[in-house]
C-alpha positions in Angstrom: -55.0 77.1 17.7 -53.2 78.2 15.1 -50.8 76.0 15.9 -52.7 72.7 15.7 -53.8 73.4 12.4 -50.1 74.2 11.5 -49.1 70.7 12.6 -52.4 68.8 11.0 -51.9 70.8 7.8 -48.1 69.6 8.0 -49.4 66.1 8.9 -51.5 65.3 5.9 -48.4 66.8 3.6 -46.3 64.4 5.0 -49.6 61.6 4.4 -49.8 62.5 1.2 -46.2 62.3 0.1 -45.6 58.7 2.0 -48.8 57.3 0.5 -47.6 56.2 -2.7 -44.1 55.3 -1.4 -46.6 52.1 0.3 -46.1 49.0 -1.5 -49.1 47.9 -4.1 -49.8 44.5 -2.7 -53.2 44.6 -2.4 -54.1 43.6 -6.1 -57.2 41.6 -7.4 -58.1 38.5 -8.4 -58.8 39.4 -11.7 -55.4 41.8 -12.1 -53.8 38.9 -10.7 -55.3 36.5 -13.8 -54.9 39.4 -16.5 -50.9 39.1 -15.6 -51.3 35.5 -15.6 -52.8 35.2 -18.5 -50.1 37.9 -20.3 -47.2 35.3 -19.2 -48.9 31.9 -20.5 -48.9 34.5 -23.9 -46.0 36.0 -24.2 -43.4 33.4 -22.4 -39.7 34.4 -22.1 -39.8 37.3 -23.8 -41.3 36.7 -27.2 -41.4 33.1 -27.0 -44.3 30.2 -28.3 -47.7 31.1 -26.5 -48.3 28.1 -24.1 -51.3 26.3 -25.4 -53.8 23.3 -23.8 -52.2 21.5 -20.2 -49.3 23.0 -20.4 -51.0 26.9 -20.5 -53.2 25.9 -17.7 -50.6 24.3 -15.4 -48.6 27.8 -15.8 -52.1 29.9 -15.3 -52.7 27.8 -11.6 -49.3 27.5 -10.6 -48.9 31.7 -11.3 -52.7 32.4 -9.6 -51.6 30.1 -6.3 -50.6 32.1 -3.2 -47.4 30.5 -3.9 -44.2 33.4 -3.2 -41.4 31.1 -5.2 -42.8 29.1 -8.4 -39.6 27.1 -8.8 -40.6 25.3 -5.2 -38.6 24.7 -2.1 -34.5 24.4 -2.0 -35.1 20.9 -0.7 -38.0 19.1 -3.0 
């Protein structure tokens, strides 16, 4: 019985150590929108803020589920 408790404790500690190393891919839509708005307000590391249709287009592309905002290599 003592051996089972020791193994359980070791597995718990190892799991706790490994958990922060897992990628944080599960962000909420609200968090993503905040990031997209920040990008629209601070383009190119401090360039002028985007406005109007250009800002809306930027946010729509940012919020889409595409992995690459540049598009496909052949199109």
